[in-house]
Structure formats: structure tokens, C-alpha cells
N, C-alpha and C positions, 0 to 999 in steps of 0.2 A: 427464445424466451430465457429468462433468468431462472436460477434454482429457487431462490426465496427472495421476495420483495416485501418489505414491511415499512409502514410509516406510522409514526406516533411517538409515544413516550413510554419509558419503563418496559421496553421490549427486550426479550432475551432469546437469542438464537444459539442453542447449546447442543453439542454432540450430534451434529448432523453430518452426513456424507453427501456431497454434491458432486456429480460428475456427468460428463457427456451432455452438457446443455449447450444450446446455441449461443447464449449470451453470457452474462456474468453469473457468479456463484451466489453470494448472499449480499443483498443491498438493503441497507436500513437508513432511514432518514427521520429526523424529528428535532425538536427544540425550536428555539426562536432566535435567529441571528440578530434581529433588531434589538432585543433585550438581553441577549446572551443567556437565555434560560436553557438549561441543560435538558437534553432528552433522556439521559441516563440509559441509553440503549446499549446493549452488549451483544457482541458476536464472539463467542468463546468456545474453544475446544472443538472446532469443526475440522473435518478433513475435506478439502476442496481440491479436486484434481481434474485435469482434462476438460476444461471449460472453454467457452468461446469457440465452439466448433463451426458456427455459421458466421457470426459477426466477429471478425478477428481482432479489431482494435477497440480500445477504451471499454473493454468489458472485464472488469476486475473480478478477481476471486472474492474479495471483500470490498464493498463500497460503503463508506461512511459519509453521510450528508447531514448538514444542519449543525447542531451544537451538542457537544458532550457525549459523543459515541465512543465506545471502547471496542477494539479488536484485539483479542488476547488468546494466546495458546492455540492458535490455528495452524494447520499445516496446509500450505498451498503449493501444488506441484503440477508442472507441465501445462503451460499455456502460451499462446502466441503473443500476448501483450502483458498488461499490468498484473501484478500480484494484488496489491492493495492500492486503492484510489480513495482520496478523501477530499472533501470540500466543506468549508465552514470553520468553526472555531472549537477550540478546547477539546479536541479528540485525544484519546490515548491509544497508541499502537504499540503493543508490548508482547514479548515472549512468543512471537510467531516464527515459524520456520517456512522460508520461501525458497523453493528450488525449481530450477529449470523453467523460469517464466521469461517473458519478452523474447521468445524464440524467433519472431518474425519482424523485429523492429530494433533499430539502433537509437532512435529518438524516443526513448521510453525509460521507465524506472521500475524496479521491482516494487518499490513504494513510491507513489507519485501524487503530486498535487501542484497546482499552479494558477497563475493569472489573477492573483488578488493581493492587494496591499492590506486588506482588512481581515484576512483569515488567520488572525493571531491565535496563539495558545496551544497548538497541537504539540504533543510530546511523543517522540518515537524512541523507544528504548528497549534494550535487551532482545532484539530480534536477530535471527540468523538468516542471512541472504547468501545463497550458495549457487554459483554457476548460472546466472541468467545468460540469455543469448544462445544462439546456435547458428550453424551454417554461415559464419562470417558476420553476423549481426553483433554489434557491440553496444548493448544497452548499459544503463547506469544502475547503481544499487539504489540509492535514495536520491530522488530528484525533486528539488524545489524549483519549479519552472516559472519563467515569466513574471518576475517581481513578487513572488510569494514571500510573505514577510511574517516575522514573529514565530518561527518554528524552532524547536529544540530537538536535537538528536544526540543521544549518548548511550554508551554501553552496548552498541550493536556490533555484531561480528559479520563482516562482509568478506566472502571467500570467492576468489576467482571471478571477479567482476571485469568483463572485457572492456567496458567503457570506463567511466569515472565511478569510484566508490560512492562519492557524493558529488552531485552537480547542483550548484546554486546559480540559477539564471537571473541574477539581480535581486531585488528586494532589500530589506533591511531588518535588523534586529533578529537575525537567525544565529543560533548557537549550535555548533557541532563540536563535540569534545568527547574524549575518553572512549573512542570506538577502536576496534581492532580491524585492520584491513590486511588480508592475506592473499597473496598471489601464488598459486601453486606453480612450481618450476615448470616452465615450458607450456603453461596454460594461458597466461594472461596476454 
């Protein structure tokens, strides 16, 4: 089971600690992708650690679905797969600290979305991604997979990412600029 699952609009998940759950941490969905009506859902200032203890893959610490969700100021630590997963349009992912995720997969990203030409409008900015992967796995930092389009990423700091700091698997109209990528000597 997940820590928190909420569906609707104007939902706020604030100052929670979620740990040792079998699935994902905090999952929110809402808005209307057909009309691009924003959900105005917010996941802010949460500490999420040691999740996905039973189902090891595709169980994000924070999951945003629909339109207009925000994940901000969260700390996500220690998981076998994704830190933040999103699907839909016009999300904001900002000021999060993500450490020690994607420990059991190379085809993964600390922040991940994919497989849609229409999921335009998400902005990923001012996040710190530190040391994903473990035991020879080489995941990516921010991963726009399988034709994901219309994404923007700037101002992020990616430290010691063993795969690619950014992996863009096709798509169009993606903008990646003004990020800092650091490989610690002897660690990358």
C-alpha cells in the first residue's frame, strides 16, 4: 500500500513523514487533461524515505497525475526505484532533495516521466539529485522517456549520477538549460 493517495482538486499534502510502506509515498491526482484545467494540488515539505519495500519498481516517493500538481520542498531518501514520477500536464517540480533512489535499476530516473507526446508543460527546477543507484546499477538523474515532449528543466543540481544526468528518449520541444552536473572524483 501507498502512504497517502488523494484524488481531487485543491489538495495539500504538507509536512508528513512517510516511511516503510510497501508501495509509493504520496500520490495525488486531479485536474482535467482534456481541458487542461489545473488541479492546484500540492505536495510540499514532506520527508519520504525507505518506501517501496514490497513492490520495488514504479512506486515513486511522490507521484503527480493529471494537471497542475506541484511537488516542492520534499526530501526523498533511500528507495529501490523512482524518486518522483509524473504523468499529465503543467506540473511544477521544484526545490526537492532526492538522495539514494533507484538503487535496484539502471533504466530509471530520480525524476521520471515518459511515453506521451501530449504531456506538455511540466517545469522541473531547483532540485538537488544526489547519488542515485547502488551496487553497480547506473540510473539517470532526470529522465524524459519514450517520446515525452514539452518539458523544461533548469537550475537543477545533479551530483554523482552514474548514468546520464539527463536522458531524453525522443520527443520534441524539451528544454534543458542552466543546470549544474557534478561528478565526484572516483565516484561516477
